[in-house]
C-alpha positions in Angstrom: -0.2 0.0 0.0 1.4 3.4 -0.8 -0.2 6.8 -0.1 1.1 10.0 -1.8 0.1 13.2 -0.3 0.4 16.5 -2.1 -0.8 20.1 -2.3 0.9 21.6 0.7 2.6 25.1 0.3 2.9 28.5 1.8 -0.4 30.4 2.3 -1.3 33.6 4.3 -3.8 33.3 7.1 -7.2 33.5 6.0 -6.4 31.6 2.8 -7.0 28.1 1.4 -5.3 25.0 0.2 -6.3 21.6 -1.0 -4.6 18.5 -0.2 -4.7 15.3 -2.1 -3.7 11.9 -1.2 -3.4 9.4 -3.9 -3.6 5.6 -3.0 -2.3 2.6 -4.7 -1.9 -1.1 -3.9 -5.2 -1.2 -2.0 -9.0 -1.4 -2.8 -9.4 2.2 -1.9 -13.1 2.2 -1.6 -13.1 -0.6 1.0 -11.1 1.5 3.6 -11.9 4.4 5.7 -9.4 7.1 5.5 -7.9 9.9 7.7 -5.7 12.9 7.8 -3.3 13.7 10.7 -0.9 16.6 11.2 2.4 17.2 13.0 3.4 20.5 14.0 7.0 21.2 14.8 7.7 20.2 18.2 4.4 18.6 18.8 2.9 15.2 18.6 0.8 14.0 15.5 -2.8 14.8 15.9 -5.9 13.9 14.2 -7.5 16.1 11.9 -10.3 14.4 10.0 -11.6 11.0 8.9 -14.1 9.8 6.3 -16.1 6.6 5.7 -15.9 4.3 2.7 -17.7 6.9 0.8 -18.8 10.6 1.5 -21.5 9.9 3.6 -19.9 10.0 7.1 -17.0 12.2 8.4 -15.5 13.1 11.6 -13.3 16.3 12.4 -11.1 17.6 15.1 -12.6 20.4 17.0 -10.0 22.7 16.0 -10.6 22.3 12.3 -14.4 21.8 12.3 -16.1 24.2 10.0 -12.9 25.2 8.3 -11.9 21.8 6.7 -13.6 19.5 4.5 -12.5 15.8 4.0 -13.9 14.1 0.8 -12.9 11.2 -1.5 -13.3 10.1 -5.1 -13.2 6.4 -4.8 -13.0 6.1 -8.8 -9.7 8.0 -8.6 -8.4 6.5 -5.6 -8.0 9.7 -4.0 -8.5 11.6 -0.7 -8.9 15.2 -0.4 -8.7 17.8 2.4 -10.0 21.2 1.7 -8.7 23.7 4.2 -10.2 27.1 4.4 -9.9 30.1 6.8 -6.2 28.9 7.5 -4.6 30.0 10.7 -0.7 30.2 11.6 -1.7 27.2 14.0 -2.5 24.9 11.2 1.0 24.9 10.3 2.3 21.2 10.1 3.1 18.3 8.0 0.0 16.8 6.9 -0.4 13.0 6.6 -3.0 10.7 5.0 -3.6 7.2 6.3 -5.7 4.2 6.0 -7.9 3.2 9.0 -7.5 -0.2 10.3 -10.4 -2.5 9.3 -11.0 -3.5 13.0 -10.9 0.2 14.4 -14.0 1.6 15.8 -15.9 4.5 14.3 -15.2 7.5 15.0 -11.6 7.3 16.2 -8.8 10.0 16.6 -6.1 7.6 17.5 -3.1 7.4 15.2 -2.7 3.4 16.0 -6.0 2.8 14.5 -4.6 3.9 11.3 -1.7 2.4 8.9 0.2 2.9 5.7 1.0 6.5 6.4 2.0 8.6 3.4 5.2 10.7 3.3 3.3 13.9 4.2 3.0 17.4 2.8 4.1 20.6 4.4 1.6 23.4 5.0 2.9 26.7 6.3 0.5 29.6 7.2 1.8 32.9 7.7 0.5 35.8 9.9 
């Protein structure tokens, strides 16, 4: 299984970015997926997760109402639309596959696997 995250960059506070995560080596539509982030000097934290299609989602309180997770199974791709970005959103963002036996919803990183390489998002003030 390989996950390739992309779309990060430098943006001013209040701006938007859309991250993508392309999956290969798995039946993409059979797995719940998630986004996590790791800021400098901090532990990796949950951002958002999505069910097998776009019917159920779950967000961290810090991003709810600003970020939107979605997926296009026909393209084996997961997305994270990030609006109203804040400097505290600066981090490396990772996508991951939720383990089949994990409960829903979960925010724990050990309930996910096959982490992608991450994409850096920097929000300037």
